[in-house]
C-alpha positions, -999 to 999 in steps of 0.1 A, spaced: -260 -609 767 -289 -633 773 -319 -632 749 -353 -622 763 -379 -650 766 -395 -657 732 -430 -644 724 -458 -666 712 -473 -646 683 -507 -652 668 -511 -668 634 -520 -639 610 -511 -656 578 -485 -650 552 -473 -620 532 -475 -622 494 -455 -598 472 -473 -573 451 -462 -570 415 -457 -534 402 -488 -539 380 -509 -551 409 -498 -522 430 -507 -498 402 -541 -513 401 -545 -508 438 -532 -472 435 -556 -463 407 -585 -477 426 -577 -452 454 -579 -424 428 -541 -420 425 -525 -410 392 -501 -436 378 -481 -435 346 -454 -457 329 -420 -443 319 -389 -461 308 -402 -494 320 -411 -482 355 -444 -472 370 -445 -437 386 -471 -420 408 -480 -383 408 -477 -377 445 -481 -340 447 -505 -319 426 -494 -303 393 -467 -329 385 -444 -342 412 -436 -379 407 -419 -408 424 -418 -445 415 -448 -464 429 -422 -486 447 -404 -456 463 -373 -475 474 -368 -493 441 -331 -485 433 -334 -473 397 -306 -473 372 -294 -441 357 -310 -448 324 -344 -453 341 -345 -419 358 -358 -387 342 -389 -366 343 -418 -390 337 -437 -362 320 -422 -333 302 -444 -309 322 -435 -323 356 -422 -298 381 -403 -324 401 -395 -360 408 -374 -382 431 -361 -417 427 -337 -439 447 -305 -447 428 -290 -481 422 -257 -488 440 -240 -491 406 -250 -455 397 -245 -438 431 -225 -410 413 -258 -400 396 -274 -392 430 -278 -355 439 -299 -359 470 -310 -384 496 -343 -398 507 -345 -397 545 -362 -430 551 -372 -446 584 -358 -480 575 -353 -514 591 -325 -524 568 -318 -559 580 -352 -576 585 -337 -611 588 -322 -603 622 -352 -585 636 -365 -602 667 -375 -594 703 -339 -589 713 -336 -560 689 -361 -539 709 -352 -518 740 -365 -533 773 -394 -508 777 -406 -514 742 -405 -552 748 -427 -546 779 -452 -526 759 -452 -554 733 -459 -581 759 -486 -560 774 -502 -555 740 -502 -593 733 -519 -600 766 -547 -575 762 -551 -573 724 -560 -599 698 -540 -593 666 -559 -604 635 -560 -601 598 -590 -579 592 -619 -588 569 -641 -564 550 -671 -569 572 -653 -558 604 -637 -529 586 -671 -518 573 -686 -520 607 -658 -505 629 -630 -492 607 -645 -458 598 -647 -447 635 -611 -458 641 -599 -439 610 -618 -407 620 -605 -408 656 -569 -413 645 -569 -386 618 -585 -360 640 -558 -367 667 -528 -367 644 -539 -342 617 -518 -360 591 -547 -367 567 -581 -353 558 -609 -368 577 -628 -389 551 -665 -388 543 -683 -421 546 -682 -424 508 -644 -417 507 -638 -443 534 -658 -469 514 -638 -461 482 -605 -465 501 -618 -497 517 -628 -512 484 -594 -504 470 -576 -520 500 -596 -552 495 -591 -552 457 -557 -569 460 -553 -599 483 -516 -591 488 -525 -560 508 -522 -567 545 -548 -551 569 -536 -561 604 -556 -549 634 -559 -552 671 -592 -562 689 -599 -553 725 -628 -573 738 -641 -576 703 -637 -539 694 -613 -527 668 -588 -504 684 -565 -498 655 -549 -512 624 -522 -509 598 -524 -512 560 -491 -526 547 -477 -544 517 -444 -558 502 -430 -554 467 -398 -566 452 -381 -574 485 -392 -542 504 -421 -541 529 -440 -508 535 -462 -497 563 -487 -476 543 -511 -464 570 -513 -466 608 -547 -457 623 -553 -460 661 -584 -448 678 -576 -424 706 -594 -443 733 -571 -474 727 -537 -456 727 -528 -471 761 -529 -507 746 -498 -501 725 -515 -515 694 -491 -498 671 -462 -517 687 -480 -550 684 -492 -547 647 -459 -532 635 -438 -560 652 -463 -587 640 -461 -575 604 -423 -574 605 -423 -610 617 -447 -620 589 -423 -604 564 -393 -620 580 -408 -655 576 -414 -648 539 -376 -650 533 -376 -629 502 -382 -595 520 -349 -579 531 -360 -545 544 -390 -526 558 -400 -490 554 -420 -470 580 -424 -438 560 -400 -409 557 -384 -389 585 -411 -367 601 -386 -346 620 -413 -322 631 -430 -350 651 -406 -359 679 -428 -385 695 -434 -404 662 -396 -403 654 -388 -416 689 -413 -444 685 -399 -455 651 -363 -454 665 -374 -476 694 -389 -500 669 -355 -499 652 -365 -480 621 -335 -457 618 -333 -427 596 -313 -438 566 -303 -413 539 -310 -433 507 -290 -419 477 -315 -404 453 -318 -384 421 -342 -355 423 -353 -327 400 -372 -297 413 -382 -267 393 -363 -238 410 -394 -217 416 -413 -246 430 -383 -256 451 -381 -221 467 -419 -220 472 -420 -254 489 -390 -246 511 -406 -214 522 -441 -227 528 -433 -263 539 -397 -267 549 -402 -302 564 -417 -314 531 -388 -299 512 -365 -318 536 -382 -350 528 -380 -343 490 -342 -335 491 -327 -348 523 -313 -314 528 -316 -299 564 
């Protein structure tokens, strides 16, 4: 099969790996709760004491995994290959497992067309703080109101989040400009050989420009050039959102059940399964 013609991508700089300590600094600046346990840094990701490592796909050894706090009602952690027998669940991850081979030929024809169209109409750039202060808030509010995934921030909350994102130079803010206007952006990073897309925010009026396709592909190529990044994560499987799942699959982020160790207080497990079955699925990997 012949390869599609190569793309000329813009120069958006390099990706530098975050250390766990630098990532903890970034998380704390966002107001997240981080603690250290058995040599690993953990984040309280749900109120009342549900934890995961701040590097969610770090494959932990058996002796590194336990409740980070005695009062925790739950935790999850990916398990090292050498301790796969210790796994009792899976983490349903949208994963690009072989970043080294990810190029234009990996995408389906229609997605390649969308990508080429994006690159013609949109200028992909690394975002600076001035532009984000001037235009980022409107983009964030428009995106969140449309998707409903997060709470619409107040101006003060947006400024706090922005300050945290620019605290560490390793954090990548990659956006798309249409005639000088910011249409959307991603916040992404890489740690210990794994890249993560942390946030994707696209203003509703710019959806037809396929900015998400452009910035995700561009960030993947930046990580690919690094040489030390082997895989890329685009969140967990949001099975309740068919369109989002289809998009991720088209971008070749497949649902991969990563062997994991979990603990859930039985009462909390039943409660979450009753009230939020999709959340329970992402915690356990169980349908």
